[in-house]
N, C-alpha and C positions, 0 to 999 in steps of 0.2 A: 394640359390634356395628358391623359394616360392612353397610350396607343396599344391596340391589339395587333401584334405582329404586322407584317407587311412585306412586300417583295424586296424592299430596300435592305432587309436583314439578310438577304441571300445574294451576294455579289455575282456568284456563278450564274444564277438564274437571270439576273439583270443583263449580264454580258451576253448570254446566249439569246435572250429575247431581242436585245438591241441589234445584234448581228443579223438575226433572222429578219427583223423588221426592215432594216435598211437594204436588204438584198431582195426583198419581195418586189416584183415588178409592179404589182397593183395592190397597194395597201392603203387606199384612200379612206376607207371606212372600217373602223374597228368597233366591234360590239363586245362588251365584256359584262360578265356577272361577277360582282365582288369589287366594288370601287374602293371601299375602306378608306385609307388615307390618300388615295389618288396616286399612289406610286406607279402602278402600271399605266394609268392614264397619262401621267407625266412622261413616262418612257415613250409611249406611242406618239404623243404630241411633239416631243423634241426630236424624235428620230426622223420625222418627215414633215416639212412645212405644209403639205397638202392633206394631211391626215385629220379626220374628225373622229371623235369617240362618242359612242352611245353606250352609256353605262347604267347598270342596275345595281342597287345595293339595298339591304334591309333598312339602313339609316338609323340603326340603334345607337351608334356611337355619336357623341356630341361633336366630334371633329369632322364628320362626313360632309355636312353642308358647308362649313367654312373652307374645307380643303377644295371642294368643287368651286366655290365662289372665287377663291384665290387663283385657281387655274384658269377660270373663265376671264378674270380681270387681267391676268398676265399674258395669256396666250390667245384670247379671243373667245367671247361668249358663244359665237357660232360654231366653235370647234369642239365643244363639250356639252352633251346633254345627259343629265342624270335623272333617273326615275327611281324613286324611293318606295320600298315596300317588299313584301315577300315575293321572290322571283317566280314562285309557283303560281302566283296570281298576276303579277305585273307583266311578265313576259308574254303570257297568252293574251292579256288585254291589249298590249302594244301590237301584237300580231294581228289582232282583229281590226285595228284602226289604221295601221300604217299603209301607205301606198306600196304595192308590190314591187315597185322599182327601187325601193330603199332596201338594198341588200348589203351584206357585210363581207368584206374581203378577208378580214382576220376576226376570228371568234375566240375570245379568251374566257374560259370558264374557271372561276376561282370563288365559287359561292359557298353554300352550305356544304358541310363535310359529312352529312349522313348519306346513306345509300339513296334514300328517297329524294333528297335535295339534288344530289348529283345526277340521278336519272332524269329528273324533271328538267334540270338545266340543260342537259345534253339533248334531250328530246326536242325541247322548244327552240333552242338556239339553232338547230338544224334548219328550221324554217326561215331564219335570217340569212343563211349561207348563200353567197353569190354562186349561182349555177355555172357562171363563166369561169370561175376559179376562186378558191378560197383556201385558207389554212385554219385548222382548228388546234388550239392550244388548251390543254386541260392541266391545271396546276394540281399538285399534291396527289398524283395517282399512286404515290407510295403509301398514302393512307389507305388502309384496308377498304373502307367504305367507298371512297372515290374510285379506287382501282377496280373494285367490283362492278360499279356502274359502267366504267370504261370498258371492261372486259365483256360485259353482257352485250353492249351495243356493237362491239367488234365481232363477237361470236355470232350475232344476228345478221351480220353483213351490212350494218348501217353506217359503221365507221371503218375506214381503212387506216390502220396505223402506219405512220411513215418513219418516225424517229422518236427518240427519248432524250431529253436534256436532263442530266443528273446533276445534283448539287451536293457537295460535301458540306454539311452544316457545321462541322467542327474543323476549323482550319488547321488544328494541330494534329488531327488524325488523317493520315495519308492513305490508309488501306481500308477505309470503311466505305462501303457503297450501300446506301439505304434503299436503292432501287430507283426507278424513274421518278423524278420530281415533277417534270412536265412531260406529258405525252403529246406528241404532234401527230396530226392526222388530217383526214378530209372526210366530210360527210359524203356517202355514196349516193344519197338521194337529197341533194341540197334543195332548199325551198319547200321542204315537206316536214311536218312535225313527225318525229320519230315514233316507233311502235310503242304501244303501251307495255309497261313492264310490271311485274308483280309488286 
């Protein structure tokens, strides 16, 4: 297989996410957009034995299904559910059919990197957020398009930013800061689809 990047290429991100995951008091259900090689799903599943992952992915790469099957075989099929297809269609479809009690404690958005994709992913993932407490993690907010979608929803009062995890992508460069790699926040209206954006 030839892999299209993945979280394991960024050790700083991995370490930060793992530390966050083990410290969260209630992180039993993780919902993520962008399964890819399953790197982040593996991180969530190994961090806590009680965690389940509900993931969405386009499924365009030939390794997506085998990666999910491997994790299910090794860590329990009941702990990972993967829905394939465009998240602009699959996430709203899941929202329409899921029990309202199925909420997410951690929401990890690492899907399409266009403004439209990031907006849609953030808007719809809000409806999965646990109103009793959750954390939102948005990868690659240092990309102009993803950062723009993040900022729009922050400015609209839909997301409260809490922190930024930065990653230096070149270990030889010590004075380079590319900006936030992962933005951390909470949805201010969890359980509700976000406002429509242009």
